[in-house]
N, C-alpha and C positions, 0 to 999 in steps of 0.2 A: 403635630398634636396641638389641640386647642388648649387655651388656658396656661400656656408655658411661654417663658421668654428666655433668651439666651443668658448664660452666666456673664456677668459684667465685673471683671476683676477690679476695675477702678472703684466700684462701690465698696469692695472689701477694703481698699486703701482708705477711703473716707471713714469707714467704720473704725479702722485702726487708729486713725488720727483723733477721732472723737473720743475713743476710749483713753488714749494717751493724755488728752487734755483733762479728762476727769481724774485720772490717776495723779497727774501733776498737781491738780487743785487739792485733792485730798492729801497728797504728800507735802503740801505747803511749799511747793516749788515757787520761787520768786517769779512774778510776772503772770501767774495763773490765778486770777482773783475771783473767778466765778465758776460754779459747777454746772451752770445751765447749758453751756454750749454742747457738750456731748449728748445730753438727753434730747435737746432740740434737733440735733442732726439725725439721731435715730428715728425720731418721730417723722421727720421729713422724708427720710429714706423709706420708712414703712408706707407712707402715703404714696410715694412714687412707685414702689414695687407692687403694692396691691392694686392700684389703679391701672398700672401697666398690664398686670395679669388679667384684669377684667376687660380691658380694651383688646388684648390679644385674643381672649376667648370670644368676645363679640365679633371681632374681625374674622375669626375662623368659622363663623356661622353666617357669613354673608354681610356682616356689618349692619344687621337689621336693628334700627333704633329701639332700644329698650328690651331687645330679645337676644337670644344666643348665649346667655349666661346661665349656667346651671348652678344656682345658688346652693343647693344641697351639696353638690360635689365640692364647691368652694369651701363650705364650712368643714366638710370632712378632711380636706387637704390641710386646712389651717389647724384643725384639731390634731391631726397626725404629726404635724410639725412642732406644735407648741406644748401639747398636754403631757406627753410621756415624761419629759425632763422636769416639767413643772410639778406634776403629781409625785414623781420620785423624790423631789426635794421636800415637798410637804409631808409625805409619809416618813421620810428619814428624820425630819425634825420632830414630828409627833412621837416617833418611837424613842428618840433620844431624850425628849422631855419626860417621857413616862418612866424610863429606866435609869436616868441620871439626874443630877442637880444642875446641869449646865445652864438651863434657862430659868432657874428659880427666881432670879432677880429681874426677869422680864415681865413687866406688867401687861395684862390683857393678852397673853400669848394665845389663848384659845380664840379670842375675838379676832386677832390678826390672822390666825390660821383659817378661820371661817371666811374672812374677807378675801383672802388670797384664793381660796377654793372657789368662791362664788364670783371671782373676777371683778370685785369691787373694792380692792384693797385701798385704792387712792381715796375713795370716799370714807372708808373706815378711819384712815389716818387723819383725814381732814376733820371728821366729826369728833376725834379724840382730843386729848389735851396736848398733843405734840406740835412741833413746828419744824420747818426745814432747818432753821438755825440750831434747834436743840438736838438734831441728829448728831452733831459734832461734839456735843457736851456730854454725851453718854460715856460712862466709864466702860472699860472692856467687860463684856458679858451682860451688859444691861440693855443694849440695843436689840430691838426685835429682829429675829432672823428672817422675817418676812418683809422687811422694809423695801427691799428691791422689787417687790411685787407690785408696787404702785404704778410703775411705768408699764409693766406688762398688762395690768388691768386696763389701762387706758387704750392700749393697742387692741386688746381683745374686745373691748366695747366698740371700738371703731370697726373691727372685723365683722362684728354682728350686724351693725347698722349700715355700713357703707355699701355693700353689694346691692341691697334693696334700694337705697337712695340713688345709687349710680344707675340702676335700671330705670327708675322713674325719671331721673334727670336726662338720660339718653333718649327716652321715649318722647319727652317734652321737647328736647333740643332738635331732633330730627336732622342730625348731621354733625360731623366731627367739629367743624368750625364753630358752630353755635354751642356745642357741648364744651369746647375749650373756653369760650367766653363765659358761659355760666359757671364753670369751675373756677375761673379767675375771679369772678365776682364773689363767689362763696369764700374763696381763700382770703380775699381782701377783707370781707366782713369778719372772718375769723381772726385775722391779725389785729384789726382795729378793736374787735371785741375783747381780745386778750389784754390789750392795754387798758381798756375801760374796766375790766374785771380787776386788774391789779390796782388801779387807782381807787376803785370803790370798795373792794373787799380785802385788799391787802396781799402781801407776797405769798402767804400760805395757800390761799385759794388760787392765786395765779400759778403756783407750782403744782398743786395736786388736782385741781378740778378739771374734769374732762373738757368742758367748753373752752377753758383757757388754752388748751393744747390743740384745738381743732385747726387753728390758723397754721401752725407748724406742719400738721399732717396734710392739710389741703394744699399747701404750697408745693408739696411733693407731687 
């Protein structure tokens, strides 16, 4: 079947280690001084898996440059995989906010809900008055229940754009070897760009802005 790759248990292990690193950081375990590692690993894995799926689908149609990828079907598969659990969480929080006082202390709850629904939560948080460091200063019950949607938003934005960009890049490259070179160049630009973004706009933009995460995704 086209557009499929075999399950790779090793990647599940990488995911588990990255989650463990984040949990240890939040649990203030000695030696775990940064919370960026786990998120970066997940972005890289996403880039690897999605690009592998696109390459597999293209190969299943004769490896024709820029063709053989059913973009509509790709979007449907991503939606089926991500949206049900995401929407269930959003609806649950909305109902609880309406019938309880659990989230009364959360500022801009409606704004955060809309940002998560429209898959732009990272930009919403960046435009607000929060910061990555302040996430840990919130007292219990004051943190937004949608804060974790920022990374999902970046992945969803990537899923919308990358299939179209991949098809264009494959058509221009006219061959797997040249396609790899072009991808490597884009990944290098993304990695260097992330560093420049951090230096010029600061750690919050480097953490939340989509362009700052492209290098991690494209490396995959």
